[in-house]
C-alpha positions as CSV (number, residue, x, y, z in Angstrom):
1,M,15.0,-3.6,-23.1
2,N,16.4,-0.6,-21.2
3,H,14.8,1.8,-23.6
4,M,11.5,-0.1,-23.4
5,V,11.5,0.1,-19.6
6,K,12.1,3.9,-19.7
7,E,9.5,4.5,-22.4
8,L,6.8,2.3,-20.7
9,A,7.4,4.1,-17.4
10,R,6.8,7.4,-19.1
11,V,3.6,6.2,-20.8
12,V,2.0,4.4,-17.8
13,G,3.3,6.6,-15.0
14,P,0.3,8.9,-15.1
15,A,-1.9,5.9,-14.2
16,G,0.3,5.2,-11.1
17,I,2.0,2.2,-12.7
18,R,5.7,1.8,-12.1
19,I,7.9,0.0,-14.5
20,N,11.5,-1.1,-13.5
21,A,13.9,-3.8,-14.5
22,I,16.8,-5.7,-12.9
23,S,19.9,-6.2,-15.0
24,P,21.6,-9.3,-13.5
25,G,25.2,-10.2,-13.8
26,N,26.9,-13.6,-13.6
27,I,24.6,-15.5,-11.2
28,I,25.6,-18.9,-10.1
29,F,23.1,-21.5,-8.9
30,P,22.8,-25.3,-8.9
31,G,22.2,-26.7,-12.4
32,G,22.9,-23.3,-14.0
33,S,25.4,-22.7,-16.8
34,W,27.8,-20.7,-14.7
35,Q,28.0,-23.6,-12.2
36,E,28.6,-26.0,-15.1
37,R,31.3,-23.8,-16.6
38,S,33.1,-23.2,-13.3
39,E,33.2,-26.9,-12.4
40,G,34.0,-28.1,-15.9
41,E,37.3,-28.7,-17.7
42,R,38.0,-25.0,-18.0
43,G,36.7,-24.0,-14.6
44,D,39.9,-22.2,-13.5
45,V,39.8,-20.1,-16.7
46,W,36.2,-18.9,-15.9
47,K,37.0,-18.2,-12.3
48,K,40.0,-16.2,-13.3
49,W,37.8,-14.3,-15.8
50,I,35.3,-13.5,-13.0
51,R,38.1,-12.2,-10.8
52,R,39.4,-10.0,-13.6
53,E,36.1,-8.7,-15.0
54,V,33.8,-8.3,-11.9
55,P,35.0,-5.7,-9.4
56,L,33.6,-7.8,-6.5
57,Q,35.5,-10.8,-7.9
58,R,32.8,-13.4,-7.5
59,F,29.6,-14.7,-8.9
60,G,26.3,-13.3,-7.7
61,K,23.7,-15.4,-5.9
62,P,20.0,-15.8,-6.7
63,E,19.0,-14.2,-3.3
64,E,20.9,-11.0,-4.3
65,I,18.6,-10.7,-7.3
66,G,15.6,-11.5,-5.0
67,S,16.6,-8.7,-2.7
68,A,16.6,-6.2,-5.5
69,A,13.2,-7.4,-6.6
70,A,11.9,-7.2,-3.1
71,Y,13.0,-3.6,-2.9
72,L,11.3,-2.7,-6.1
73,L,8.1,-4.3,-4.9
74,S,8.2,-2.5,-1.6
75,E,6.8,0.8,-0.6
76,R,10.4,2.1,-0.2
77,A,10.5,2.1,-4.0
78,S,7.2,3.9,-4.5
79,F,8.9,6.8,-6.3
80,V,11.1,4.6,-8.4
81,T,10.1,4.1,-12.1
82,G,11.9,3.7,-15.3
83,A,15.0,2.4,-13.5
84,I,17.3,-0.4,-14.6
85,I,18.9,-1.7,-11.4
86,P,22.2,-3.5,-12.1
87,V,22.9,-6.4,-9.8
88,D,26.2,-7.4,-11.3
89,G,29.0,-6.9,-8.8
90,G,30.1,-3.8,-10.6
91,Q,30.6,-5.4,-14.0
92,T,28.6,-2.8,-15.8
93,R,30.9,-0.3,-17.5
């Protein structure tokens, strides 16, 4: 996916079209799999894993993904193309 974003940005950029992507981390929301896991029988294990593997030591929230999307849709990102924006609490290594 990352390669496709970068290649499409190169191909359609001359037409003024911007292509970007958001790479989300562990996002928790009602009814989602992370909520199910963290409240389930092994919930403490998953919470410990998040604290160990995610530098911000927490799950992300849907509105944090929305904020990144709003930025990419705004004029402030008018010179951004071919970018993959991680919204993962620092988990990307």
